[in-house]
C-alpha positions as CSV (number, residue, x, y, z in Angstrom):
1,M,0.0,0.0,0.0
2,T,1.4,3.4,-1.0
3,T,1.8,5.8,1.9
4,F,3.3,8.7,0.0
5,A,1.1,11.6,-0.9
6,S,-2.0,9.8,0.0
7,D,-5.0,12.0,0.2
8,S,-8.3,11.1,1.9
9,V,-11.5,12.9,1.1
10,A,-13.7,13.3,4.2
11,G,-17.2,14.5,4.2
12,A,-18.6,17.3,6.4
13,V,-18.3,16.3,10.0
14,D,-20.4,17.8,12.8
15,Y,-18.0,19.0,15.4
16,S,-20.6,20.5,17.7
17,F,-21.0,19.3,21.3
18,W,-23.9,17.1,20.3
19,G,-22.3,15.8,17.2
20,R,-19.2,14.6,19.0
21,R,-21.2,12.4,21.3
22,S,-21.9,8.7,20.6
23,L,-25.3,7.5,19.6
24,R,-25.8,5.7,22.9
25,W,-25.0,9.0,24.7
26,Q,-27.4,10.9,22.6
27,V,-30.2,8.4,23.1
28,M,-29.6,8.4,26.8
29,A,-29.5,12.2,27.0
30,A,-32.7,12.4,25.0
31,V,-34.5,10.0,27.3
32,I,-33.2,11.8,30.4
33,V,-34.4,15.2,28.9
34,I,-37.8,13.7,28.2
35,N,-38.0,12.3,31.7
36,L,-37.1,15.6,33.2
37,C,-39.7,17.4,31.1
38,A,-42.3,14.8,32.1
39,A,-41.3,15.2,35.8
40,L,-41.6,19.0,35.5
41,V,-45.1,18.6,33.9
42,A,-46.1,16.1,36.6
43,F,-44.8,18.4,39.3
44,V,-46.9,21.3,37.9
45,V,-50.0,19.0,37.7
46,V,-49.4,17.8,41.2
47,I,-49.1,21.4,42.6
48,L,-52.3,22.5,40.8
49,N,-54.2,19.4,41.9
50,A,-52.9,19.9,45.4
51,Q,-54.0,23.5,45.5
52,R,-57.5,22.5,44.3
53,A,-57.7,19.6,46.7
54,T,-56.5,21.7,49.6
55,R,-59.0,24.4,48.8
56,L,-61.9,22.0,48.6
57,E,-60.8,20.1,51.7
58,M,-60.4,23.3,53.7
59,L,-63.9,24.6,52.6
60,S,-65.4,21.2,53.4
61,S,-63.7,21.1,56.8
62,V,-64.8,24.6,57.6
63,A,-68.4,23.7,56.7
64,I,-68.3,20.6,58.8
65,A,-66.8,22.4,61.7
66,E,-69.4,25.1,61.5
67,R,-72.2,22.6,61.7
68,L,-70.4,20.8,64.5
69,V,-70.0,24.0,66.5
70,Q,-73.7,25.0,66.0
71,E,-74.9,21.5,67.0
72,T,-72.7,21.5,70.0
73,A,-73.8,24.9,71.1
74,E,-77.5,23.9,70.7
75,R,-77.0,20.7,72.6
76,L,-75.2,22.5,75.5
77,A,-78.0,25.2,75.5
78,E,-80.6,22.5,75.9
79,T,-78.6,20.8,78.6
80,V,-77.8,23.9,80.8
81,G,-81.2,25.6,80.4
82,G,-80.8,27.8,77.4
83,S,-77.4,29.2,77.9
84,V,-74.0,28.2,76.7
85,S,-70.8,28.7,78.7
86,L,-67.7,29.8,76.7
87,T,-65.6,27.6,78.9
88,Q,-67.5,24.5,78.1
89,L,-67.3,24.7,74.3
90,P,-63.6,23.6,73.9
91,L,-64.4,20.4,75.9
92,H,-66.9,19.3,73.3
93,I,-65.3,20.5,70.1
94,T,-62.3,18.2,69.3
95,G,-61.0,15.9,66.5
96,L,-61.4,18.2,63.5
97,R,-58.9,18.2,60.7
98,H,-57.9,21.1,58.5
99,V,-59.5,23.7,60.7
100,R,-58.5,25.8,63.7
101,I,-61.3,26.8,66.2
102,H,-60.8,29.8,68.5
103,I,-63.2,31.0,71.1
104,E,-63.1,34.7,71.6
105,D,-65.0,37.1,73.9
106,L,-66.6,40.3,72.7
107,S,-63.4,42.2,73.0
108,G,-61.7,39.8,70.6
109,K,-59.5,38.1,73.2
110,I,-59.0,34.4,72.7
111,I,-60.4,32.6,75.6
112,A,-59.8,29.1,74.5
113,E,-58.7,27.1,71.5
114,A,-60.3,23.8,70.6
115,P,-57.7,21.0,70.2
116,S,-57.4,19.7,66.6
117,A,-57.0,16.2,65.4
118,S,-53.3,16.6,64.7
119,D,-52.8,18.1,68.2
120,A,-54.5,15.0,69.6
121,G,-52.3,12.7,67.6
122,G,-49.2,14.2,69.1
123,E,-47.3,14.5,65.8
124,D,-46.9,17.5,63.6
125,E,-46.3,16.3,60.1
126,T,-46.1,19.9,58.8
127,D,-42.6,20.2,60.2
128,E,-41.3,17.8,57.6
129,V,-42.8,19.8,54.7
130,P,-40.2,22.2,53.0
131,G,-41.1,25.8,53.1
132,W,-41.0,26.2,49.3
133,F,-43.5,23.4,48.8
134,A,-45.8,24.8,51.4
135,D,-45.6,28.2,49.7
136,L,-46.5,26.7,46.3
137,V,-49.5,24.7,47.6
138,T,-50.9,27.2,50.2
139,V,-54.3,28.8,49.3
140,D,-56.3,31.6,50.8
141,R,-57.8,30.7,54.2
142,A,-61.5,30.2,54.6
143,E,-62.9,31.7,57.8
144,T,-66.3,31.9,59.4
145,A,-67.5,33.2,62.8
146,I,-70.4,31.8,64.9
147,P,-71.8,34.0,67.8
148,V,-72.2,32.4,71.2
149,V,-75.4,33.4,73.0
150,E,-75.8,33.1,76.8
151,N,-79.1,34.1,78.5
152,G,-80.2,35.8,75.3
153,K,-77.1,37.8,75.1
154,T,-74.1,37.4,72.8
155,V,-71.1,36.8,75.0
156,G,-68.5,35.7,72.5
157,V,-67.6,34.3,69.1
158,V,-66.4,30.9,67.8
159,R,-64.1,31.7,64.9
160,I,-63.4,28.8,62.5
161,S,-60.5,29.1,60.1
162,G,-59.3,26.7,57.5
163,E,-55.9,25.1,58.1
164,A,-54.1,23.8,54.9
165,S,-51.0,22.5,56.6
166,D,-52.4,19.0,57.2
167,E,-53.5,18.6,53.6
168,I,-50.1,20.0,52.4
169,A,-48.3,17.5,54.6
170,E,-50.4,14.6,53.1
171,V,-49.7,15.9,49.5
172,W,-46.0,16.2,50.3
173,S,-45.9,12.7,51.7
174,D,-47.7,11.2,48.7
175,M,-45.6,13.2,46.3
176,S,-42.3,12.2,48.0
177,D,-43.2,8.5,47.9
178,L,-44.3,8.9,44.2
179,A,-41.1,10.8,43.4
180,L,-38.9,8.1,45.0
181,L,-40.8,5.4,43.1
182,A,-40.5,7.3,39.8
183,A,-36.8,7.9,40.4
184,A,-36.2,4.2,41.1
185,V,-38.2,3.2,38.1
186,N,-36.4,5.7,35.8
187,I,-33.0,4.6,37.1
188,T,-33.9,1.0,36.4
189,I,-35.2,1.9,32.9
190,L,-32.1,4.0,32.1
191,A,-29.7,1.2,33.3
192,A,-31.6,-1.3,31.2
193,L,-31.7,1.1,28.2
194,Y,-27.9,1.6,28.6
195,L,-27.3,-2.1,28.5
196,V,-29.7,-2.7,25.6
197,L,-28.3,0.1,23.6
198,G,-24.8,-1.3,24.2
199,R,-25.8,-4.6,22.7
200,L,-27.8,-3.1,19.9
201,L,-25.0,-0.6,18.9
202,Q,-22.1,-3.1,19.3
203,P,-22.7,-4.4,15.7
204,L,-22.4,-0.8,14.5
205,Q,-19.0,-0.5,16.2
206,T,-18.0,-3.8,14.6
207,L,-19.3,-2.5,11.3
208,S,-17.1,0.7,11.7
209,T,-14.1,-1.5,12.4
210,G,-14.9,-3.6,9.3
211,L,-15.2,-0.4,7.1
212,H,-11.8,0.6,8.4
213,E,-10.4,-2.8,7.4
214,L,-11.9,-2.3,3.9
215,E,-10.4,1.2,3.8
216,E,-7.0,-0.3,4.5
217,G,-7.5,-2.8,1.6
218,R,-8.1,-5.9,3.7
219,F,-11.0,-7.3,1.7
220,D,-10.8,-10.7,3.4
221,H,-12.3,-9.3,6.5
222,R,-15.8,-10.6,7.4
223,L,-18.3,-9.6,10.2
224,P,-20.3,-12.0,12.3
225,L,-24.1,-11.7,11.8
226,P,-25.8,-9.9,14.8
227,R,-29.0,-11.1,16.3
228,V,-30.9,-7.9,15.3
229,R,-32.6,-8.5,12.0
230,E,-32.1,-5.1,10.6
231,L,-28.5,-4.9,11.5
232,A,-28.0,-8.5,10.3
233,R,-29.1,-7.3,6.8
234,I,-26.6,-4.5,6.9
235,V,-23.8,-6.8,8.0
236,D,-24.8,-9.3,5.3
237,R,-24.6,-6.6,2.7
238,F,-21.2,-5.6,4.1
239,N,-19.8,-9.1,3.8
240,A,-21.2,-9.3,0.2
241,L,-19.5,-6.0,-0.6
242,S,-16.2,-7.2,1.0
243,A,-16.3,-10.3,-1.2
244,A,-17.1,-8.3,-4.3
245,L,-14.3,-5.9,-3.6
246,R,-11.9,-8.8,-3.0
247,M,-12.9,-10.3,-6.4
248,A,-12.6,-6.9,-8.1
249,R,-9.2,-6.4,-6.7
250,Q,-8.1,-9.8,-7.8
251,D,-9.4,-9.1,-11.2
252,N,-7.7,-5.7,-11.3
253,L,-4.4,-7.3,-10.1
254,R,-4.6,-9.9,-12.9
255,L,-5.5,-7.3,-15.5
256,N,-2.7,-4.9,-14.3
257,E,-0.2,-7.7,-14.1
258,R,-1.2,-8.8,-17.6
259,L,-0.9,-5.2,-18.8
260,V,2.6,-5.0,-17.3
261,R,3.5,-8.2,-19.0
262,V,2.2,-6.9,-22.3
263,Q,4.1,-3.7,-21.9
264,D,7.3,-5.6,-20.9
265,D,6.9,-7.9,-23.9
266,E,6.4,-4.9,-26.2
267,R,9.4,-3.2,-24.7
268,R,11.5,-6.3,-25.1
269,Q,10.4,-6.6,-28.7
270,I,11.3,-3.0,-29.4
271,A,14.6,-3.4,-27.6
272,A,15.3,-6.6,-29.7
273,D,14.4,-4.8,-32.9
274,L,16.7,-1.9,-32.0
275,H,19.5,-4.2,-31.1
276,D,19.0,-6.6,-34.0
277,E,18.1,-4.2,-36.8
278,L,19.5,-0.8,-35.9
279,G,22.7,-2.2,-34.3
280,P,23.9,-4.1,-37.4
281,C,23.1,-1.1,-39.6
282,L,25.1,1.2,-37.4
283,F,27.9,-1.3,-37.4
284,G,27.8,-1.5,-41.2
285,L,27.9,2.3,-41.5
286,R,30.9,2.5,-39.2
287,A,32.7,-0.2,-41.1
288,N,32.1,1.6,-44.4
289,L,33.2,4.9,-43.0
290,E,36.4,3.4,-41.7
291,S,36.9,1.8,-45.1
292,I,36.4,5.2,-46.8
293,G,38.7,6.7,-44.3
294,R,41.5,4.2,-45.2
295,V,41.0,4.8,-48.9
296,L,41.1,8.6,-48.5
297,G,44.2,8.2,-46.3
298,R,46.1,7.0,-49.4
299,L,45.1,10.1,-51.5
300,E,46.7,13.4,-51.1
301,S,44.5,15.7,-53.1
302,D,42.6,18.6,-51.5
303,P,39.2,17.1,-52.3
304,A,40.3,13.9,-50.6
305,R,41.2,15.9,-47.5
306,R,37.8,17.6,-47.4
307,I,36.1,14.3,-47.9
308,G,38.1,12.9,-45.0
309,E,36.9,15.8,-42.8
310,R,33.3,15.0,-43.7
311,V,33.9,11.3,-43.0
312,A,35.3,12.2,-39.5
313,T,32.2,14.3,-38.8
314,M,30.0,11.5,-39.9
315,S,31.9,9.2,-37.6
316,E,31.3,11.5,-34.7
317,I,27.6,11.6,-35.5
318,L,27.6,7.9,-35.7
319,D,29.2,7.6,-32.3
320,R,26.5,9.8,-30.8
321,V,23.8,7.7,-32.6
322,Q,25.3,4.5,-31.2
323,E,25.6,6.0,-27.7
324,G,22.0,7.2,-28.0
325,N,20.9,3.7,-29.2
326,R,22.6,2.1,-26.2
327,S,21.0,4.6,-23.8
328,L,17.6,4.0,-25.4
329,L,18.1,0.3,-25.0
330,R,18.9,0.7,-21.3
331,R,15.8,2.9,-20.8
332,I,13.5,0.6,-22.7
333,R,14.9,-2.7,-21.3
334,P,18.4,-3.7,-20.3
335,M,19.4,-6.5,-22.6
336,A,21.0,-8.3,-19.7
337,L,17.7,-8.9,-17.9
338,G,16.6,-12.5,-18.2
339,H,20.0,-13.6,-19.4
340,V,22.2,-12.4,-16.5
341,P,21.3,-12.9,-12.8
342,L,19.3,-10.1,-11.2
343,A,22.1,-9.3,-8.7
344,A,24.6,-8.8,-11.5
345,V,22.3,-6.5,-13.4
346,I,21.7,-4.3,-10.3
347,A,25.4,-4.3,-9.6
348,E,26.1,-3.2,-13.1
349,L,23.5,-0.5,-12.9
350,L,25.1,1.0,-9.7
351,A,28.5,0.7,-11.4
352,D,27.2,2.7,-14.3
353,F,26.0,5.4,-11.8
354,E,29.4,5.4,-10.2
355,R,31.1,5.9,-13.5
356,H,29.0,8.9,-14.2
357,S,29.3,10.3,-10.6
358,P,32.7,9.3,-9.3
359,D,32.4,11.8,-6.4
360,R,29.5,9.9,-4.9
361,Q,29.6,6.7,-2.8
362,F,27.4,3.7,-3.6
363,R,26.8,0.6,-1.5
364,L,24.9,-2.5,-2.6
365,S,23.8,-5.3,-0.2
366,L,22.2,-8.5,-1.6
367,E,20.8,-11.3,0.6
368,N,19.2,-14.5,-0.5
369,V,18.5,-13.1,-4.0
370,A,17.5,-15.7,-6.6
371,E,19.0,-15.6,-10.1
372,H,15.7,-14.9,-11.8
373,Y,12.2,-13.8,-10.7
374,G,10.5,-13.4,-14.0
375,D,10.5,-10.5,-16.4
376,S,7.9,-8.3,-14.6
377,I,9.6,-8.6,-11.2
378,E,13.1,-8.0,-12.5
379,I,12.3,-5.0,-14.7
380,T,10.3,-3.5,-11.7
381,V,13.2,-3.9,-9.3
382,Y,15.6,-2.5,-12.0
383,R,13.3,0.5,-12.7
384,C,12.8,1.2,-9.0
385,V,16.5,1.2,-8.2
386,Q,17.2,3.3,-11.3
387,E,14.5,5.9,-10.4
388,A,15.3,6.1,-6.7
389,V,19.1,6.6,-7.3
390,T,18.4,9.1,-10.0
391,N,16.1,11.1,-7.7
392,A,18.7,11.0,-4.9
393,L,21.4,12.3,-7.2
394,R,19.5,14.8,-9.2
395,H,17.0,16.2,-6.6
396,G,18.4,15.1,-3.3
397,Q,22.0,16.0,-4.0
398,A,23.0,12.9,-2.0
399,S,26.7,12.0,-1.5
400,R,26.1,8.5,-0.2
401,I,23.5,6.0,-1.5
402,A,22.8,2.5,-0.1
403,V,20.8,-0.1,-1.9
404,S,19.7,-3.3,-0.3
405,L,17.8,-6.2,-1.9
406,R,16.8,-9.3,0.0
407,E,14.2,-12.1,-0.2
408,E,12.0,-12.5,2.8
409,A,9.5,-14.9,4.3
410,A,10.9,-18.0,2.6
411,G,10.5,-16.7,-1.0
412,V,7.2,-15.0,-0.5
413,C,8.4,-11.4,-1.2
414,L,11.3,-9.3,-2.3
415,R,12.2,-6.2,-0.2
416,L,14.1,-3.4,-1.8
417,A,15.4,-0.4,0.2
418,V,17.2,2.7,-1.2
419,E,18.5,5.1,1.4
420,D,20.4,8.4,0.8
421,D,21.8,11.3,2.8
422,G,20.4,14.0,0.5
423,L,18.1,16.9,1.1
424,G,15.0,14.7,1.5
425,L,11.5,15.4,0.4
426,Q,10.7,19.1,0.4
427,P,7.3,20.1,2.0
428,D,6.0,21.8,-1.2
429,S,7.3,19.1,-3.6
430,T,5.0,16.9,-5.6
431,P,5.7,13.4,-6.8
432,G,7.1,13.3,-10.3
433,F,6.4,11.0,-13.2
434,G,9.1,8.6,-12.0
435,L,7.5,8.1,-8.6
436,I,4.1,7.8,-10.2
437,G,5.4,5.2,-12.6
438,I,6.9,3.3,-9.7
439,E,3.6,3.4,-7.8
440,E,1.6,2.2,-10.8
441,R,4.0,-0.6,-11.6
442,I,4.3,-1.8,-8.0
443,G,0.5,-1.6,-7.6
444,A,0.0,-3.6,-10.7
445,L,2.1,-6.4,-9.2
446,G,0.3,-6.3,-5.9
447,G,3.2,-4.8,-4.0
448,G,3.5,-1.8,-1.7
449,W,6.0,1.0,-1.0
450,H,6.8,3.5,1.6
451,L,8.8,6.8,1.4
452,A,9.9,8.4,4.7
453,P,12.7,10.7,5.9
454,V,15.7,9.4,7.9
455,A,17.7,11.1,10.6
456,P,19.6,13.3,10.5
457,R,18.9,13.9,6.8
458,G,18.0,12.0,3.7
459,M,15.2,9.8,2.5
460,R,14.5,6.1,2.5
461,I,12.2,4.3,0.1
462,E,11.1,0.7,0.9
463,I,9.5,-1.5,-1.7
464,T,7.9,-4.9,-1.3
465,L,7.0,-7.1,-4.2
466,P,5.2,-10.5,-3.9
467,V,7.1,-13.3,-5.5
468,R,5.5,-16.3,-7.0
469,P,7.3,-19.6,-6.1
470,D,7.3,-20.6,-9.8
471,N,9.0,-17.4,-10.9
472,A,12.0,-17.6,-8.7
473,A,15.1,-19.7,-9.5
474,P,17.2,-21.1,-6.7
475,A,18.5,-18.4,-4.4
476,S,22.2,-17.6,-4.1
477,N,23.3,-16.6,-0.6
478,E,25.8,-14.1,-1.9
479,R,26.4,-10.6,-0.7
480,A,27.8,-8.1,-3.1
481,K,29.0,-4.6,-2.2
482,T,30.3,-1.9,-4.4
483,S,31.5,1.5,-3.3
């Protein structure tokens, strides 16, 4: 896999607070918000119902207390001969809830207070009610006054006032119990939802991992089918896609390899034609020019001298044509490939670089390299070394270049490394046609390459090519070094 100048196109990503959270977190947060809103609505409904119930209860209690006081006063009047004593009333008015009864004289002074039902019980539940809740539920008091007549004369007043504290205490107790129950139920539901979402979303995490495997080019990766029917369909489509991509890649590899082979065959044919057709013609021209030169050497006339100069010029042109032909042959296809062991061809290539750049140092290391690996592998290795060294000399201005080639994993792959001490890859540089050609050729053969800087300066390119067992001849455990 190529790691140099690899660009990935990503879609628009939501980087907001909500978008950065997982789906489980979002669902849990949505459920919690819904529960909080429902709790708020329920609280408002409870407060409104409590106010209505407190008002009705208080009015009802005041009415009952009024009837009770009147009946008690009438009963006492019948008993004592038509008069009612203010001091006797509190003894007969007890056990009333939600009201407070005060007995006052004509001056408004409280003479006595009838005990309420809560006072008789000995417990004051209103002490447990928070003040804010009491303030929310409290309603306006309902009051009434009943005159007390003794011997035909009004001697006092029984004042009945509604008391909402008892009702508020009951509402608070009921609401507290209901809130505790609702909290316990919600916590249980949230815990169950968290676990269920974890199991439901686990296949999505597995699917994300599988997509990453596909992105990395590992099309053999398969996902287990989850128990959720909808997710199982997605996973089944993913596995089908992975299999289809694997088959497509195999087809592409076969087609690319066939294309490389066709190109290599065409290059080999062109090189053979240049060598077999143009080479003898150039040799014949040189032989004839040399023959003409020898004939003209025996003549001493001025025309013969001028003809000799033209022959010398033609000989120089022929030298350049022959040198260009040899250079073209090396670029198209070295004639030694397929006839000479690969190690010797690579060593000759570095020796040629050394002849043209005598001030540079070259080092070659070979390990377990077979004599032959097939035309496609050998020409690819040759071109990769040629391009890497050329870039190091021309663009990197390197002074030392090390080339290593070894066979790894019991003949499974060839690993080539070219390291230099040059300027390295500049930040604003773009890959040239040479690197693009290397990438295409290596990819066509199912290999990979990696380009990275080395410390303190320089670059290192590593290339891996798969080797078919039937392509490689017996390996020679030789190590060759040139400098």
